[in-house]
C-alpha positions in Angstrom: 0.0 0.0 0.0 1.4 3.4 -1.0 1.1 6.5 1.1 3.0 9.8 1.5 5.1 8.0 4.1 6.4 5.8 1.2 8.4 8.8 -0.1 8.8 10.4 -3.5 7.0 7.7 -5.4 3.8 8.1 -3.5 4.2 11.9 -3.4 4.5 11.9 -7.2 1.1 10.4 -7.5 -0.3 13.6 -6.0 1.8 16.0 -8.1 0.2 15.4 -11.5 -2.5 13.3 -13.2 -1.4 9.7 -13.6 -2.2 8.4 -17.1 -3.1 4.7 -16.9 -4.0 2.5 -19.9 -5.2 -1.0 -20.1 -8.1 -3.2 -19.5 -9.7 -3.8 -16.1 -8.3 -0.7 -14.6 -11.1 -0.2 -12.1 -9.6 -2.4 -9.3 -6.2 -1.0 -9.8 -7.4 2.6 -9.7 -9.4 1.9 -6.6 -6.3 0.6 -4.9 -4.3 3.6 -5.8 -7.0 6.0 -4.7 -7.4 4.1 -1.4 -3.6 4.4 -0.7 -3.2 7.9 -2.0 -6.6 9.8 -1.9 -5.0 12.9 -3.5 -3.9 11.0 -6.6 -5.3 12.2 -9.8 -5.9 9.1 -12.0 -6.8 9.6 -15.6 -7.7 6.4 -17.5 -6.6 6.4 -21.2 -7.2 4.0 -24.0 -4.8 1.1 -24.4 -2.6 1.5 -27.5 -4.3 -1.5 -29.2 -7.8 -0.6 -28.3 -9.2 -1.3 -31.8 -11.8 1.4 -31.6 -10.8 3.1 -34.8 -8.7 6.1 -36.0 -11.2 8.7 -35.0 -11.3 7.4 -31.4 -7.5 7.4 -31.4 -7.4 10.9 -32.7 -9.8 12.2 -30.1 -7.9 10.3 -27.3 -4.6 11.9 -28.4 -6.2 15.3 -28.3 -7.7 14.7 -24.8 -4.4 13.4 -23.4 -2.4 16.2 -25.1 -4.6 18.7 -23.3 -4.0 17.0 -19.9 -0.2 17.0 -20.6 -0.3 20.7 -21.6 -2.2 21.6 -18.4 0.3 19.8 -16.3 3.3 21.4 -18.1 1.8 24.8 -17.7 1.0 24.3 -14.0 4.6 23.2 -13.3 6.1 26.0 -15.4 4.0 28.4 -13.3 5.2 26.8 -10.1 8.9 27.0 -11.3 8.4 30.7 -12.2 7.2 31.4 -8.6 10.3 29.9 -7.0 
């Protein structure tokens, strides 16, 4: 079980959204959230999802926005230091 007491790895779960891809993520996500309630878990499609090119394109755009938000947030934090 992870917690902030487990050091930088667990603290990293709180710092930014964690992108998780694969099938049957619900139980895994539940375990992470139970161990680290502040974790931001963002399920993403598995690379071999077979839902078509349009779904892939939309998922790429969705994930790109998440990454840009995190990048901007951390750039702002670095600017304040």
